C-alpha positions in Angstrom: 11.0 135.3 36.5 8.6 133.8 39.1 6.1 131.1 38.9 3.5 130.1 41.4 2.8 126.3 41.9 0.0 124.1 43.1 2.3 122.8 45.7 2.2 126.1 47.7 5.7 127.1 46.6 7.0 129.9 44.3 9.9 129.2 42.1 12.1 132.2 41.5 14.5 131.9 38.4 17.6 133.7 37.5 16.9 134.6 33.9 20.5 134.3 32.8 21.1 130.8 33.9 17.5 129.6 34.5 18.7 128.3 37.9 16.1 128.2 40.7 16.9 130.8 43.5 16.4 129.8 47.0 13.3 127.5 46.4 12.9 126.7 50.1 12.4 130.4 51.0 9.2 131.0 49.0 6.9 128.6 50.7 4.6 130.4 53.2 1.3 130.0 51.3 -1.1 127.4 52.7 -2.5 126.3 49.3 -2.0 126.6 45.5 -0.3 129.9 44.3 -2.4 131.5 41.6 -0.7 134.8 40.9 2.8 136.4 41.3 3.9 139.8 40.2 7.1 141.9 40.5 7.0 145.6 41.7 8.1 148.1 39.0 11.7 148.1 40.3 11.8 144.3 40.8 12.6 144.7 44.5 9.2 143.1 45.7 7.4 140.1 44.6 3.7 139.8 45.5 2.0 136.5 45.5 -1.6 135.4 46.2 -3.6 132.3 46.0 -6.3 129.9 47.0 -5.4 130.4 50.7 -6.7 134.1 50.5 -3.4 135.6 51.5 -1.3 138.1 49.7 2.3 137.9 50.6 5.1 140.5 49.7 8.6 139.3 49.5 11.7 141.5 49.5 13.9 139.9 46.7 17.0 141.8 48.0 17.9 140.0 51.1 20.1 141.6 53.8 21.7 138.2 54.2 21.9 135.3 51.7 18.5 133.5 51.5 16.8 135.6 54.1 13.9 137.1 52.1 11.8 139.4 54.3 8.1 139.2 53.9 4.9 140.9 54.8 1.5 139.2 54.8 -2.1 140.3 54.5 -4.3 137.4 55.5 -7.8 136.5 54.3 -7.8 139.2 51.7 -10.4 137.6 49.3 -13.1 135.1 49.9 -12.3 132.0 47.8 -8.8 133.1 46.9 -6.7 135.7 45.1 -6.8 135.6 41.3 -4.6 138.5 40.2 -2.1 141.2 41.5 -1.0 144.3 39.7 1.4 146.8 41.1 0.7 150.5 40.9 4.1 151.7 42.3 6.6 150.3 44.9 4.2 150.7 47.7 0.7 150.2 46.3 -0.9 147.2 44.4 -4.4 146.0 43.4 -5.6 142.5 43.9 -8.7 140.8 42.4 -10.4 137.7 43.9 -12.8 134.9 43.2 -15.2 137.0 45.3 -15.5 139.5 42.5 -13.8 142.3 44.5 -10.9 144.5 43.5 -8.9 145.8 46.5 -6.1 148.3 46.9 -3.1 147.7 49.2 -0.2 149.4 50.7 3.0 147.5 51.4 3.9 150.0 54.0 0.6 149.3 55.9 1.0 145.5 55.8 2.1 143.5 58.7 
């Protein structure tokens, strides 16, 4: 389970023990995190927030606590409100600007 916080962090919990998993690794937003969503397989976690960024986290690190990420900056004017996955590569985002946009993980930097 994942929770976005006003402190720019994302807390990822192990659902069997409710322990926080690597809290220092999920902190690349510059402002409040408003939405988080796991991909259908659970491999990726997408996050979006007031800083207008969408960040994709690979939750299966090659090394302990080394979570890869991809970032799409300035996606929505006035912030990202919602993210919804289509499949393992594609997702939609909705923002405070009233726009709905489609993204590809493979195309992100």
